[in-house]
C-alpha positions as CSV (number, residue, x, y, z in Angstrom):
1,M,-118.7,-68.6,129.9
2,F,-121.0,-70.9,131.5
3,K,-120.8,-68.9,134.6
4,D,-124.3,-68.1,135.7
5,L,-126.4,-70.7,133.0
6,F,-129.7,-70.6,135.0
7,K,-129.5,-67.0,135.7
8,L,-132.3,-66.0,133.0
9,E,-132.0,-62.2,133.3
10,K,-128.5,-61.8,133.2
11,Q,-127.3,-59.7,130.1
12,R,-124.5,-62.0,128.7
13,T,-121.5,-60.8,126.4
14,A,-121.0,-62.6,122.9
15,K,-118.7,-65.4,124.1
16,E,-121.4,-65.8,127.1
17,A,-124.2,-66.2,124.8
18,L,-122.4,-68.6,122.6
19,G,-121.7,-70.8,125.5
20,Y,-125.1,-70.7,126.3
21,Y,-126.0,-72.0,123.0
22,I,-124.1,-74.5,123.3
23,A,-125.1,-75.8,126.6
24,C,-129.0,-75.3,124.8
25,L,-127.5,-77.7,122.4
26,L,-126.9,-79.9,124.9
27,L,-130.0,-79.7,127.0
28,I,-131.9,-80.6,123.9
29,V,-129.3,-83.3,122.8
30,I,-129.6,-85.1,126.6
31,S,-133.7,-84.3,126.2
32,S,-133.9,-86.6,122.8
33,V,-131.6,-89.2,124.4
34,V,-134.1,-89.7,127.4
35,I,-136.6,-89.8,124.3
36,A,-135.3,-92.2,122.8
37,L,-134.7,-94.6,125.3
38,V,-137.9,-94.1,127.0
39,F,-139.8,-94.6,124.2
40,G,-137.5,-96.6,121.9
41,F,-136.5,-99.2,124.1
42,V,-138.8,-99.4,126.8
43,L,-141.7,-99.1,125.1
44,G,-141.2,-100.4,121.6
45,A,-141.9,-97.3,119.8
46,S,-140.8,-96.5,115.9
47,A,-137.6,-94.9,115.1
48,D,-139.9,-92.5,112.9
49,L,-141.8,-91.7,115.9
50,V,-139.1,-91.4,118.5
51,F,-137.2,-88.7,116.0
52,R,-140.7,-86.9,115.5
53,L,-140.9,-86.6,119.2
54,S,-137.6,-85.5,119.8
55,W,-137.9,-82.7,117.2
56,F,-141.4,-81.8,119.0
57,A,-139.1,-81.3,122.3
58,A,-137.1,-78.8,120.6
59,V,-140.1,-76.8,118.9
60,I,-141.3,-76.5,122.5
61,I,-138.1,-76.0,124.3
62,C,-136.9,-72.9,122.1
63,P,-140.0,-70.8,122.5
64,L,-140.4,-71.5,125.9
65,L,-137.1,-70.9,127.1
66,S,-137.2,-67.6,125.0
67,Y,-140.5,-66.5,126.8
68,K,-138.8,-67.3,130.0
69,I,-135.7,-64.8,129.2
70,L,-138.4,-62.2,128.1
71,S,-140.4,-62.3,131.0
72,K,-137.4,-62.4,133.6
73,K,-135.9,-59.2,131.7
74,N,-139.0,-57.3,131.4
75,L,-139.9,-57.3,128.2
76,K,-143.0,-58.9,127.0
77,M,-144.3,-55.9,125.7
78,N,-141.8,-55.2,123.7
79,T,-143.1,-56.3,119.7
80,L,-139.7,-57.0,118.8
81,Y,-138.8,-59.5,121.2
82,I,-141.7,-61.5,121.5
83,V,-141.3,-62.0,116.9
84,I,-137.9,-62.8,118.2
85,C,-139.3,-65.2,120.6
86,I,-141.6,-66.7,117.9
87,S,-138.8,-67.0,115.5
88,S,-137.4,-69.5,117.6
89,G,-140.3,-71.8,117.5
90,I,-140.1,-71.3,114.5
91,G,-136.4,-72.2,113.4
92,A,-136.8,-75.2,115.9
93,L,-139.9,-76.5,113.2
94,W,-137.0,-76.1,110.4
95,L,-133.7,-77.0,112.0
96,G,-134.2,-78.2,115.6
97,G,-132.3,-77.1,118.2
98,F,-129.6,-75.8,115.7
99,L,-131.4,-72.9,114.5
100,G,-134.0,-72.6,117.5
101,F,-131.6,-71.6,120.0
102,I,-129.7,-69.1,118.2
103,P,-132.8,-66.6,119.0
104,V,-132.9,-67.7,122.5
105,A,-128.8,-66.9,122.7
106,Y,-129.3,-63.4,121.5
107,L,-132.2,-62.9,123.7
108,T,-129.8,-63.4,126.4
109,T,-127.6,-60.2,125.3
110,V,-130.7,-58.0,125.7
111,P,-130.1,-55.5,128.4
112,R,-133.0,-56.1,131.6
113,I,-135.4,-53.3,131.9
114,P,-136.1,-52.6,135.6
115,L,-139.6,-52.5,137.0
116,L,-140.4,-48.4,138.1
117,D,-142.2,-48.6,141.5
118,R,-145.4,-46.5,141.4
């Protein structure tokens, strides 16, 4: 399930996509903890600022990861997949990584389009 986790061009099954979703959620939790430690304890920022920065991290990571998957699979010219990439950012705005990583996990199940050499 967690095999080849960082190989973005791999086409995953539904079970592997679920494992990828769980790993992405762990990624955002770890980054939120690091943000909380750095800004909360070291710099003495308020809890509201730490929460907003953690939320902002999810909003940045979700569409960035979606775009990286699209570029590795040569799907950047497909309008539907670009809309799915944008929806990951909108979902992250709404419910953070819980909703933002669902389109990311779906994009891992899409097959890669090989480039033709001309």
